[in-house]
PADREN-892275 format. One record per atom (N, C-alpha, C, O): x, z, y. Coordinates in steps of 0.05 Angstrom, whole numbers, plus 5000, padded with zeros to 4 digits. Each point is the difference from the previous one (the first is absolute). Example, Ala and Ser with C-alpha at 12.3 -4.5 7.8 and 13.67 -1.06 7.14 Angstrom:
REM residues 2
526451564886/498250005024/501850005024/502150135000/497249735021/501650015024/498550145022/501050045022/
This chain:
REM residues 425
787968351029/497549894991/497450085014/499250225006/499849544997/497750025017/497950134984/500150014975/497150135047/498450154986/498349794977/499750094977/499649705029/498749854974/501850004980/499150054978/504049905026/501349974977/500250264979/500250044976/499850115046/500250324989/497550064977/499950094977/498049815045/497450114979/500149794974/499250084978/501849665025/500149904974/501450094978/499050014978/503950075029/501350164981/498250244991/499850034976/499250105037/498450214986/498549984984/499750154981/498549565025/497949944981/501049984976/498750104982/504349745012/500949944982/500550294983/498850074979/503450095036/499850254986/497850164993/500350194985/497549745026/497250244995/499349854973/498850124982/502149565015/498749884972/501750094984/498750064979/503850005017/501650224980/498850174994/498750004979/501650245042/499950264990/497150095018/499550245001/498849605010/497950165014/497450124980/499050224997/500849544992/497750164978/501450064974/498649994980/503750065018/500750054971/499850244995/499750094977/500550135053/499750314996/496450084999/498950224999/500449605001/497150034998/498749914981/497750095002/502549804983/499149864978/501750084971/501749844991/497950354998/501750074979/497550124978/497950115006/503049844969/498150034975/500550214994/502250085007/496550054980/500850204978/498350245019/498649995020/502550314955/498450205014/501450185023/502349945004/496950265010/500850165018/503150114995/500950114980/500549825043/503250075000/500050284981/501050044977/497250185044/501050284998/498650034971/498749824990/501750415001/498950064969/499950284996/501850115011/496950014978/499050334999/502750064986/501149844984/499750425024/502850114992/502749945014/502250124998/496949615021/501749975017/501150195020/498350135013/504449914992/502150115031/500849765013/501549844990/496950155037/501249795019/501350075014/499850245008/502049595001/501250075024/500749755019/501249784997/497850335020/499849805033/502849935011/500750225010/501049624994/502349995012/499749725022/499149775000/502350415016/499549795030/501650135024/501550194999/497649685021/501650105027/497850165013/498250144990/502549805041/497150225013/496849905001/498050145004/502049634992/497549964989/499050114978/497650055000/503949994978/499450124979/499550305009/497950124994/503949995019/500550315010/497550065016/499150245000/499749575013/497150095010/498450144981/498850215006/501049684970/498450174986/497049894995/498350134988/501449605025/497149945001/500049834977/499750114978/500749585023/500049904979/500550104975/498649934980/503450265019/499850074970/498050234993/499450084977/499750025049/497850254987/497349815001/497850104994/502449685013/497649804995/500349924976/497950004987/504149935002/499949894968/499350244981/498549964981/502450275023/500450234987/495950044999/498450004981/501450035044/497050085007/498049834983/498150104987/502449625014/498249784990/500550054961/498250004983/504650035012/499650064973/499250194994/498149964984/502250325019/498850224991/496850055004/498850164986/500249725028/497450035008/499049754987/497649995002/503449794984/498849804986/500250124964/498249954984/504550235009/500550104981/500250325001/502250094996/496150065008/499950245006/501350184980/501150215008/498749724965/500650124972/503549974997/501650154988/499049625028/502749954986/501850215014/499350125021/503549934963/502150145003/501849845010/501749874987/497850125042/502249865010/501350125029/498550125015/504149844992/501150115017/501149785018/500249774993/500450345033/500949765023/501650165021/499050165016/503749784983/501450115020/501649765020/500949794992/499050325034/500549755020/503550115012/500650215010/500849564983/502450095010/501249805020/502249894996/496150075027/501149775019/501450165019/499250225008/503149675000/501350115027/500949765020/500949784997/498250365022/500049815029/502449875002/502050124993/498249605017/502949915006/501349844971/501749835000/497350244982/501449964979/499549644990/498249855008/504050084975/499249764984/501049924980/502250115000/497549744976/500249954974/502350084994/499950154980/502649805029/502250174995/500850285003/502050104989/496550035024/498950285005/498550094975/500650204986/497649655011/498750044979/501450004966/499850164981/501649625021/501450054971/502350255001/500650134980/500549905043/502050245002/498950294992/501350194990/496649805015/498350254996/497750044974/498450184997/502049594987/497649934983/500550274982/497950134998/504149984989/500450134981/499050305012/498550144986/502449945041/498250235017/497850045002/498750214996/500849575012/496549965010/498049974980/498050144996/503149614988/497449944982/500650124968/498650124984/504449785017/500050184958/499550285004/498450094985/502350035029/499150265010/497850094987/500050214987/498249655013/496750025000/499049894974/497649984993/504349954996/499249834969/498149825008/497950114994/501749695015/497349895011/499349764969/501649944983/496450005019/500149794979/498649715015/499849784988/499550265036/499449775021/500950025030/499850215013/501049564998/501150025021/499449775019/500549774994/498550295030/499849865020/502549875025/500750145019/500049654976/502850035026/499249815023/499449774994/500650325037/499149865022/502250045017/500150225011/501749594994/502449965020/500149765011/498749834988/502550105037/500649705012/499050055025/500549815014/498150405000/499750035027/502350035020/500349905022/501350264964/502950105015/501849754989/501249865016/499150084958/502249864995/500149695006/501649854990/496450065030/499549775005/501650005031/500849795011/499450424998/501950055028/498349935020/501249975021/495049964982/498750035022/501149715013/499149935022/502549924966/500249715018/500049774974/499550024976/501349755042/500249734980/500850054971/501150224995/498549644988/501150054972/503249944993/501349805005/499850484980/502849945004/501050034969/499950214989/501349554999/500049994975/502050214992/498950094980/503850075024/501350224995/497950214996/499950124979/498149945044/498250184995/498250024974/499650204986/499449545009/498149964977/501650024973/498850064980/503749895020/501850084978/500150254990/499850064976/500450135046/500350255000/497650144992/500150204986/497349695022/497150104995/499749984968/499350184984/501449525013/499549954971/501750174981/499050114981/503249905024/502550184985/499150224997/500350114978/498150065048/499050274993/497550024982/499750214988/498749625011/497949924981/500550084977/499250184985/503249545011/500649984969/501450314994/500650044976/499850115038/501350164991/498850244996/500950184986/496649845028/497550184986/498449904979/498450144988/502249585007/498349884981/502150174966/499150144981/503549755025/501250124978/500150314988/499950084977/500350065047/499350284990/496750044992/499650124979/498649815032/497749984989/499149904973/497950064988/504349755003/499649794977/501650254975/499550014976/502250145039/501550154976/498150284998/499650124979/499649945040/498050234992/496749934996/498050135009/502049654977/496949894993/498150045019/498150144992/502049755037/498450125015/498149675010/501149815010/496850194986/498149765014/500450025023/499750225012/501149524999/500350005038/497549825001/499149864983/499650205047/498949845013/501649905028/500350185017/500749574988/501549975019/497649825021/498549814995/501950315026/498849985023/501549835022/502350035007/496049785004/501349895024/499650175022/498250164999/503649825026/500250105021/497450025010/498549824992/500350365026/497249995020/501349805022/502449965007/495049935003/501849825028/500750205020/500150244999/500349555021/500850125030/497649915015/499349775001/499250455013/498149885014/501150015030/500150195016/500649604988/500849945031/498749995019/497949884997/502450205023/498750055026/499249695010/497749975009/503849834990/499849795014/497149824985/499650004976/499049875042/497449844991/501549824977/502450034995/495649744988/500849844983/499750064973/498950204991/502149624994/499750064972/501550284992/502050085011/496850024971/501550274989/502449954988/501850165002/498549594981/502449934984/502449945016/502250044990/497649875033/501949995017/502250224997/499850184984/502849805037/501650235008/501950124975/501349844985/499050435010/501150134985/498949964974/501350024979/495949925022/498749944970/500949794984/500050004975/501049775044/501549774984/502350144976/500049934977/501950285035/502550114986/498350154981/501149954979/496750205016/498750174985/499149814979/499650084977/500049665029/498549774979/502549924986/499849904978/502350135031/502749894984/500150204982/500349964976/499550325035/501350234982/498050024983/500550134979/496749745023/498650064974/500749784983/499450044976/501649755028/501149894976/501650084978/499949964975/501850195040/502050254990/498650164971/500450004976/497850135045/498050224981/499049854977/500650094978/498049715023/499149824980/502449894978/499649964976/502650025038/501949904976/501050304987/499950004976/500750175033/500950194985/497450114985/500950144981/496949865019/497450064989/500549844978/500950104979/498649635023/500549844970/502250044987/499850014975/502950035040/501250084979/500550244981/501249994979/497950215031/499750254990/497350124987/499650234994/498349525003/497650074984/499350205017/499850224988/499649785037/498250185019/497349865006/499449784991/499450345024/497449935010/501349945028/501550145014/497549574992/500549965034/496650115016/497850044990/502949985035/497350075015/500849945025/501650115014/496649664991/500349865031/498450125017/497849905002/502850345016/498650095021/500249905025/498550095018/503349734988/500849895026/497849755008/498750025021/500949814964/498349795009/497250135003/498949995022/499850144956/497350125005/500450185030/498149995017/502750074985/500650185037/499949845010/498249995017/503849774980/500449835035/497249834993/499049955022/499749974960/497549915003/497250145011/497949885008/502650404990/498450205014/500749975031/498149925014/504450124998/500549975021/499449755011/499049995022/501549794963/499049755012/497049985006/499249875020/499450234966/496350005002/500250235019/497650065003/503750105010/499150145017/500949895022/498350035018/503649864990/501349835013/498949805011/500349945024/498049904957/498449815001/497050065011/498449835008/501350404991/497450125013/500550085034/498549975019/504050154980/501050085030/503150005003/501050124982/500649785034/502249844998/501450344997/501650044982/497750195035/500450285007/500750134970/501950134994/496049784992/499350254976/502650074980/501349844988/499150425013/502550034985/498350204976/498550185007/502049764969/498450224978/501750204992/498650204996/503849874999/501550164983/499750295006/500050174982/499549905050/499350205007/502350295006/499850245005/502549544990/502250165008/501749865018/498749915019/504550024982/501249965003/500849704992/498849944979/502949845031/500749704989/501050114973/498949894981/503250325011/501149984971/497750224987/498649934980/501150305031/498750164980/496550075005/498950145018/500149734964/496849945006/498950264993/501050164984/496249885035/498950294999/498249974976/500249814984/498350375015/496950014976/499449714996/500049924977/499449905043/498949804993/501449754984/499049874981/503350105029/501649844994/501650134974/501449824991/498950434994/501050124981/497649924979/500449894979/497250195029/497649924978/500149694999/498349934984/502849865025/499749744997/502249964978/499949814985/502550425015/502049924990/499550174970/501649944982/496650245012/499350074972/498449784993/500249854980/498250155038/497949754983/501449714986/499249874981/503050085036/500749724989/501950034974/500449834983/501150525018/500950024977/498650114974/500949984977/496450155029/498550094984/499549724980/500549974976/497949765050/499849844983/501749804980/499449884980/503050155036/502649884984/500850244971/501649984981/496950185026/500050224966/497850024981/499750154981/498449605031/497749984981/498050265001/499250124980/500449935041/499050265005/497049954993/498849845014/500050274967/497149974990/498050095026/499750245006/498949535007/497650195021/497750114992/498550155013/501449784964/496850164990/500150284990/500950074979/497950125043/500050325000/497750064976/500150154981/497449665029/497750094982/498249805004/499849895022/498250024951/498249865011/497050164986/500150094978/498049925035/497250104992/498249774995/500049825017/498250164962/498349785002/497250224992/499950144980/498149875038/498350174991/496649725005/499249845016/499950304954/497149834999/498350205010/500050194984/498649865035/498250245013/497949874988/499050184986/499749625011/497549984988/500150114968/498050114991/504349874995/499750124965/501450265008/500250134980/500649975036/500450275004/502949964983/500150114978/501849775030/503050034977/501849815016/499349815014/503450304980/502349895009/500349724986/499650054977/500649785025/500249684986/502550014994/500349934977/501850135034/503250044997/501650105016/499449985024/503250164971/501350165021/503549894993/500649904978/500750135037/503149975002/501450195014/499850005025/501550184964/501450175019/498850295007/501350165014/496449884976/497950235001/497750054973/499149874981/500650355028/496950094982/497650055013/499950175017/498249714977/497350095011/498750174980/500249984975/498450195039/498750234986/497050105015/499249945023/499650214960/496850035014/499049845018/499850125022/499449654978/498949755009/497149984998/498749924981/500650195047/497150014996/497949905028/501150055021/497149864980/498549905024/499550285017/499450224992/501249685039/500250295023/498649795026/500749795010/497650344994/498649925032/500349775003/501449945019/497649834963/499449755002/503049915001/500649795012/501250354977/502749854992/500650114974/498550094983/504949885018/500750114970/501650255011/500450035024/500750184954/502350155014/501550074968/498749974980/503550115020/501849974972/503050185012/501150015022/499350084954/503150135004/501949734993/499349794988/503150285023/501449774996/503550145004/501050125019/500049804955/502750164995/502049765006/500249844981/501450125041/501749765001/502750124986/500850244998/500449484991/503150114995/502349925017/502450024994/496649905029/502749935013/497950055030/497550045001/504549945020/498950025030/501349685015/501649844991/497150175029/500549765017/502450075025/500050235008/501249654999/501650195022/501149735026/500949784995/498650345029/501349815018/500550185017/498450185002/504349835018/500850155018/498650045026/500549845018/497650384990/498249975018/501449965037/498949965022/503550084969/501649915029/500949725003/500749905021/499249974957/500849735001/497449825003/500349784991/497550275019/497349874995/500549715019/498949794994/502850245028/499949765021/501749734974/500449765007/500250334969/501749704993/498149854984/500349784990/497750375008/497649894981/498349735014/498549884985/501950045038/498749815005/502349805004/499549835017/503050164971/501449815002/500849944972/501249794995/498350374986/500650004970/498650124982/499450235007/499849684969/497350134987/501550204988/500349934977/500850265027/501750244988/497250194990/500150104977/498049955036/497850154982/499449864984/500550084978/498149635022/498949894978/501949944978/499250024977/503249915027/501949924978/500350164985/499749944976/501250375035/500550184977/497850295000/500350244997/497749585007/496950274996/498149794992/499649795012/498950314959/497849884996/498150204986/499950044976/498150125047/498550244984/497449865004/498949985021/500049904949/497849865002/497450154996/499850214987/497849635026/497850124991/498049825001/499649865020/498750114956/497949754997/497950174991/500350134979/497949895033/496550094997/497449794994/498549965019/501249944966/497849824991/497250214997/500150254999/497949595002/497450184992/498950115026/498050134995/502449885026/499950125028/497349845009/499749764994/498750375019/497849955016/501449875024/502350085006/496349705009/500849845022/500450215029/498050095012/504449974996/500450205019/502450055005/501649854989/499650385031/502250025003/500250284987/498050154995/505249924997/500550244980/502350115018/501549855012/498650414990/502250204999/501250024983/498950024978/503849995025/502150104975/500450255006/500650075022/499250094960/501250275006/501650184977/499450064977/502950015040/501650114977/500350275007/500550055024/499350184955/499950275001/498450105030/500750175016/497349684984/497450075020/500349805029/498249945015/504849974987/500549865026/499649775004/500849844984/498250095032/499349644999/502449915010/501050095021/500349704963/502049815000/499549795011/501249945021/496949894967/499649695005/497150005000/498650194992/500349545020/497149895000/500449734995/501349845014/496950104955/499449754999/497449864999/498150155006/501349594987/497749944992/499749964968/502049924987/495850145000/499849894977/501249794990/500849994977/499549775042/501249764990/502550054995/501249964979/500050135044/503250074993/501250154981/502349964992/495650274997/500450164985/499949814973/501950004984/496549885012/499649844978/502149874988/500750024977/500649785047/502949844995/501850124998/502049894991/497950445019/501750195002/503250025020/501549815002/498750315004/501950135030/502550174992/500250154980/501649785040/502450154993/499650245018/499549915022/500650344978/499250255009/502550155008/499750255002/503349625005/501950084993/500250145031/500650245004/498849515022/500450135020/497950295013/500350165018/497549784964/497950265006/501050264989/500150215013/500649754962/500850304982/502850115013/500950234998/500549525016/502450205012/499650055024/501950075014/495249904998/500050145031/498750235005/500250135021/497849974951/498350214998/499550094971/500349844981/499050385015/499150134973/502350044989/502349965008/496650164963/501850084981/503349924993/502150134996/497349575005/502649904986/501649965024/502450004996/496749955030/501949995023/501650375007/502250065011/496050094980/501050265010/501950044973/501250215003/499349704976/501350024974/503049805017/502150095010/497449754988/502049775016/501650185022/502450004998/496750105017/500750205019/502350144992/502350005009/496450144971/501450284989/502349854983/502350105003/497549714982/502149874990/502849925016/502450014992/496549935034/501849875017/501450215017/501849935015/497450294982/500550255016/502550094976/502350055008/497249964972/501150114979/502649854997/502150135002/498049564993/501449804997/502850015030/502449974995/496850085030/500649925024/502050304999/502350015009/496350214979/502250275003/501749994976/502250095004/497549834977/501849944981/502049855007/502250104994/497849685018/501649825011/501750155024/502549995001/495950155018/501550155022/502350194989/502450015004/495850144980/502650164979/502649854989/502350085004/497049734982/502649884993/502149835016/502449974999/496149955015/501749855023/501650235022/502349965007/495850305006/501150175017/501750154987/502450005006/496550184971/501450194983/501949984986/501850154996/497749594993/502449954980/502049685005/502349974994/496249855016/502549735004/501150055025/502450035004/495949985013/501450055029/500350325005/501450055020/498050074971/500550295001/502750114987/501350185011/499349694967/502350124986/501749754997/501849975016/497649834962/500949744989/501849905023/502549984998/496149955024/501349855025/500750195023/500249945023/500050264968/500250185024/503550095004/501150074979/500149925039/502850005001/500450295001/498150175003/504449884995/501150344993/501850055021/502249904999/496750275027/501450055021/500550314994/498150155000/504149954996/500650274996/501550065027/502349915001/496950215021/501150105021/502650244994/499950244992/502149615015/502750165000/499450344999/500750174983/497749885043/500050315000/499050114982/500050245005/499249724975/498150104979/502650054977/499650154980/502149775022/502450004977/499049994977/500550194984/498449645011/498949964968/502349804985/500549785009/500750344970/501349824982/499549894982/501150064978/497249755026/498649914979/501349714998/500649855018/499950104945/501149715003/498449814997/497850065008/502449724984/498549715002/498450064978/497650015004/503350044972/499350124973/497850205002/498049964985/502050235031/498250245004/497749935014/497850074993/502649775030/498149925017/497549754980/497650004999/504249854990/497949744980/498650244983/497550005000/503950234984/498850134980/497250135017/497949984987/502050125033/498250105014/498249845005/497750084999/502849715007/498149805015/498949914974/498049885007/502250114966/499049944982/497950154990/497749934993/503750365007/497750194999/498050035012/497950094990/502549815036/497749975019/498149804996/497650035004/503549764988/497949764995/499150044977/498049874997/502850304977/498850094982/497150175009/497849914993/502350315020/498850165010/497449875005/498050034987/502449795037/497949895015/498949754983/497949885006/503750054974/498049774978/498250214992/497649985003/503750244984/497550154987/497850065017/497750004992/503150075033/497550025016/497549725006/497650015006/504449784990/498249745008/498350014974/497749915002/502950184975/497550004975/497650035018/498349835001/501650425015/497650165003/498749705020/497749944993/503149945023/499049795015/498649794977/498049875005/503350114973/500349784980/496650044988/498049845001/502250424989/497450134996/498149985012/497949954989/502350105039/498050035015/498449725000/497649975000/504849815002/498549805003/499049864974/498749795002/501850334978/498349924974/497750135001/497949874996/502050435009/497450075003/497649855019/497949904993/503050115028/498649835017/498449754996/498049935012/503949934962/499049754989/498050014980/499049794993/499950484996/497750034983/497649905014/499350075022/499349774962/497949915015/497550074981/499949964976/498250165039/497650074992/497749875009/499949855019/497950234963/497449784999/498950025026/499350225006/500449625011/497249945017/497349955001/499549814985/498950265026/498149875006/499249785016/500649995024/497949824964/499649765010/496850025010/498650144985/500349775032/497149915011/499549795015/500949955023/497449934965/500049725009/496249955008/498249934985/501750115039/497150045006/498849865030/501449975020/496649984979/498249805021/501250175031/500550255001/499849585019/500550065024/497050135004/498349944983/501150225037/497550145012/500649845022/502149955011/494849954996/498949955019/499550135027/498649895017/
């Protein structure tokens, strides 16, 4: 197939599945009370996009009782996910599941019907087990291969991943699951970067395994497909009248005139989030804006420039005109001040929890081979070994609850002072 014909074929597939995962009506996929399992291969085991999904969710809904567990395994395929479903998924009694396979299933070459059929059968096996356990499933297309060659990002191995994505859509539809296309939004961002400079590569990792920028892009596409609400808070202040004209997601108290401007206490119901280590992706996709809207509108100010201070720290500066129209403070409040500090604390607690689960439980015990040296002369039966393995898992799961509690404590939001004052000349 020529390059032009290949691209035409991809456009046809994109028309079928490209936007379907991004335009889904209804409520946010995750719910209060959910136990979420993230199933996949080495891209999942990196604990990047999964941690970003979790961080955006718990920051937006800090009072939710929601638990995330990652069970990605490097080199895995959909049949592998099917065969280990009972051990790795059902064991955790999940209510929601994300499934992300395909990169290894495609074989890193041209489309192969036998490989495709095996991939779909594995997904169908996962679907049947999830249905039997009444688990909601979000079916993710594979993330793309970021090939080193110049030219359209959709060419090469991504043509195979396009075809495999069709199978994901069919399995999702047949099993009442949520289909999410992360392939096309990612490819669109890669093409945008390549159009700016042919040598641009945006994932931040290798061709298969994106680093933080690429996995933030994955999380963005997934969350949009899940109908993640972008509004964090909205505060509308009438400075001339000395009152809050309207609020969403926050409460305003103690509003008063101060130093030619206004000040007040703001109690937020949620937090914005965006991974600091993934900033480079923001020039290629509206990750920050699409997933965070931290709005402030102030009318009735005298003409001039004003500082926005949170907890006494200047985080932004705007004109009275900008403020009267309304501004999105997300980037500013994540850069400095009390909100940035809390988000950093939340992220530290979240990554510590996930590292403990992966290193000390999942990789540390569940996937750890048992190699007893002959010279120890230990006469342990397979049943005894398995019994001790399960006891060790239970012990460390009890320890894991301390990490879950540390994350919940980090998510408790306290009021912060907001000052909007004229810039000193």
